[in-house]
KOLTOR-558539 format. One record per residue (C-alpha): x, y, z. Coordinates in nm, 4 decimals. Example, Ala and Ser with C-alpha at 12.3 -4.5 7.8 and 13.67 -1.06 7.14 Angstrom:
KOLTOR-558539
       c1       c2       c3
   1.2300  -0.4500   0.7800
   1.3670  -0.1060   0.7140
END
This chain:
KOLTOR-558539
       c1       c2       c3
  10.3118  14.8863  10.5184
  10.6866  14.8992  10.5656
  10.6340  14.9592  10.9386
  10.4313  14.6354  10.9681
  10.7005  14.4353  10.7889
  10.9685  14.5811  11.0149
  10.7626  14.4890  11.3218
  10.7182  14.1322  11.1935
  11.0903  14.0953  11.1313
  11.1681  14.2299  11.4788
  10.9184  13.9915  11.6388
  11.0618  13.6950  11.4476
  11.4157  13.7864  11.5561
  11.3025  13.8132  11.9181
  11.1300  13.4742  11.8960
  11.4426  13.3080  11.7553
  11.6583  13.4653  12.0252
  11.4206  13.3455  12.2991
  11.4161  12.9940  12.1550
  11.7953  12.9874  12.1430
  11.8105  13.0820  12.5121
  11.5369  12.8383  12.6212
  11.7585  12.5368  12.7058
  11.9875  12.7505  12.9237
  11.6876  12.9130  13.0953
  11.5524  12.5674  13.1782
  11.8897  12.4468  13.3074
  12.0085  12.2316  13.0164
  12.3495  12.2791  12.8578
  12.2310  12.2262  12.4992
  11.9124  12.2070  12.2962
  11.9875  11.8367  12.2373
  11.9923  11.7739  12.6142
  11.6551  11.9470  12.6484
  11.5103  11.7385  12.3641
  11.6350  11.4162  12.5257
  11.4799  11.5186  12.8579
  11.1467  11.5819  12.6859
  11.1626  11.2390  12.5198
  11.2432  11.0687  12.8507
  10.9571  11.2498  13.0234
  10.7138  11.1558  12.7474
  10.8221  10.7912  12.7697
  10.7881  10.7747  13.1489
  10.4400  10.9263  13.1424
  10.3158  10.6395  12.9276
  10.2782  10.8599  12.6223
  10.3015  10.6811  12.2899
  10.5597  10.9238  12.1579
  10.7062  11.2654  12.2152
  10.5444  11.5764  12.0722
  10.6186  11.6444  11.7060
  10.8436  11.9390  11.7928
  11.0591  11.7233  12.0204
  11.0935  11.4395  11.7695
  11.2124  11.6689  11.4960
  11.1516  11.6171  11.1282
  11.3080  11.3190  10.9573
  11.5368  11.4046  10.6707
  11.4191  11.3544  10.3144
  11.6907  11.0929  10.2556
  11.5828  10.8903  10.5588
  11.2249  10.8488  10.4370
  11.1991  10.7267  10.0803
  10.8586  10.8033   9.9358
  10.7763  10.4915   9.7397
  10.9984  10.2220   9.8790
  10.8222   9.9761  10.1065
  10.4796  10.1369  10.0844
  10.3089   9.8456   9.9083
  10.3350   9.4725   9.8835
  10.5884   9.3360   9.6408
  10.3163   9.2737   9.3807
  10.2248   9.6428   9.3770
   9.8677   9.5791   9.4853
   9.6916   9.6719   9.8062
   9.5320   9.4543  10.0733
   9.4233   9.1101   9.9564
   9.0731   8.9694  10.0018
   9.0873   8.5995  10.0948
   8.9358   8.3466   9.8550
   8.6899   8.2357  10.1237
   8.5491   8.5895  10.1488
   8.5357   8.6156   9.7700
   8.3356   8.2930   9.7500
   8.0955   8.4188  10.0193
   8.0461   8.7404   9.8211
   7.9848   8.5405   9.5028
   7.7295   8.3242   9.6835
   7.5529   8.6335   9.8172
   7.5398   8.7858   9.4684
   7.3981   8.4638   9.3228
   7.1404   8.4560   9.6044
   7.0125   8.7933   9.4862
   7.1648   9.0375   9.7337
   7.2325   9.3807   9.5863
   7.5917   9.4748   9.5197
   7.5491   9.8114   9.6907
   7.4917   9.6488  10.0326
   7.7734   9.3956  10.0162
   8.0752   9.6259  10.0682
   7.9573   9.7234  10.4152
   7.8579   9.3652  10.5009
   8.1933   9.2140  10.4015
   8.4216   9.5109  10.4682
   8.5499   9.5458  10.1125
   8.5242   9.8137   9.8473
   8.2594   9.8217   9.5781
   8.5365   9.7691   9.3226
   8.6038   9.4232   9.4707
   8.2320   9.3392   9.4470
   8.2252   9.4520   9.0847
   8.5368   9.2464   9.0076
   8.3684   8.9357   9.1510
   8.0513   9.0094   8.9524
   8.2595   9.0162   8.6332
   8.4274   8.6840   8.7201
   8.0965   8.5055   8.7773
   7.9442   8.6531   8.4634
   7.6962   8.8970   8.6141
   7.8439   9.1931   8.4264
   7.8458   9.1982   8.0481
   8.1234   9.3893   7.8771
   8.0418   9.6872   7.6578
   8.0357   9.6185   7.2880
END
């Protein structure tokens, strides 16, 4: 078992050494110069963005987790009142609530919310 661990450590060290020498082998003075060349090549080929390895990982401080993820009200995408009224009309016309989410492109929760507003759902006692 110790022999396998030693072999893995040796292989990892060799990989790191080869990666450190890669920019010089390819004719670039630094790893940063190689990364910039990759980004330029990706941009000129019409690619949307460079490969993940070339872009690097953003720092934790640069990407706040919760800031800016939602609208200022804290709720998700809004359903326009016109769509809500169409859904209400469809419910009153007798269409089943299970078919309406696909028809209108909303979640079942929105349909259920509209049913409660128009009085089609009675609260538990």
